[in-house]
N, C-alpha and C positions, 0 to 999 in steps of 0.2 A: 522468434525465440522466447518471447514473453507473452503469455496468454492469461489475461485477467478474467475472473468470473465472480459471480455472486451478487452483482449489483441489482438494484430494483427500487421499488417504491416502499418507503417506510414512514410511519408517522413520527412526529416529534416525540422524543422520549423512548423510542423503540430501539431495537438492536438489529444489526445486520453483520454478516460475516463475508469477507472477501477472500478470494484465493488467487494466487498467481503461480502458474507453472512455468518453469524454465525448460529449455530444450535439453538441458543436461550437457550442452556443449560449451558452457561457460566454465573455464578453468580458473582455479585460484580465486574463488570468491572472497572479496574483502568485506563487503557488507551488502545487505539487501534492504530495499526500502520501498515506501509508498509515497506517492505524490498525488496531487489533485489539481484540477483546473476547473474553476467555476466559469460560467458564461461571462465573457467580457473581461476575464482576469487572466493573469499570467499563471503558468503552472507553478505550484508551490510544493515544497517538501513537507511531508506530514509526519513520517516516522521512519526510523531505520534500526537495524539490528546487525551487530558485527558477528564475526565468527566466534568470538568469545562471549556471545550473548549479551553484550552491552546494548541496551535499548535507549533510544532518545526520541523525543516527541516535540512537535511544535506546541507552543504554549496553549493554543486554542483547543487541542484535543487531549492534552495530558490529563490522565485520570479517567478518561472516557474510552479511549481507543487502546488496544493492545496488539502489538506486532509480535509475531512468532514465526518460526520456520520448522521444517521437518528435521531439525537438528543437524546431524553430521552430513546428511545427504545434500543439504543446501540446494535443493531443486524446487522447493515450494515455499512460498512466503505467504503468510496469512495476516489479515487485519480484522480484528474483532472490534466492531463499533457498537458502543452502547450509549444510552442517553443522547441520541442524535438530536441535532438542532437544524433549523432551517438552513443555517449557513454552512452546513456540511454538504449541501447539495453541490455536486460536481462530478466530473468524470475522473475516476480514480485509476492511476497507473502504478505499476510496480517497475522497479529497475534493480539492476545489480551493478555494483562497483567491483571491478576485477582488480587483480594485483597491480595493474598499471594505473589504478585509480581512474579508470575510464568507465563511463556509463555505456550501456548497451543500446542498440536501436530500440526506440519506443514501440510498445505494442498498441493495440486498439483501445485499451482501457475498458472500464466498465462503469456504466452510469449509475450514480446513486442520487435518488431524488427524495428529499424529505418534505412531506406535504401532509396536511391534515385533510 
């Protein structure tokens, strides 16, 4: 149901845009978000956006990443990454919290590697 894309290799200080398409079968979206998992680390929350467009970010990416959606459709969520750092290297996943406050099954994720 969740298909992430847009990952790749980027140099420190560069930019990259991620996209996540949902199947459209998720009803009553409460919020959409991005998560990441670095090698040897647990998956962590990165950013989220609610139906009313309230955006929140983990401190480490605030001011550098921007989350957005296709507005009323709530079928695609984006993550614009700027001024990337080595520590942003991870597999990035999106997810959707529905009206029951449940996450959906995880997708495959998309690899982001920051390297010079």
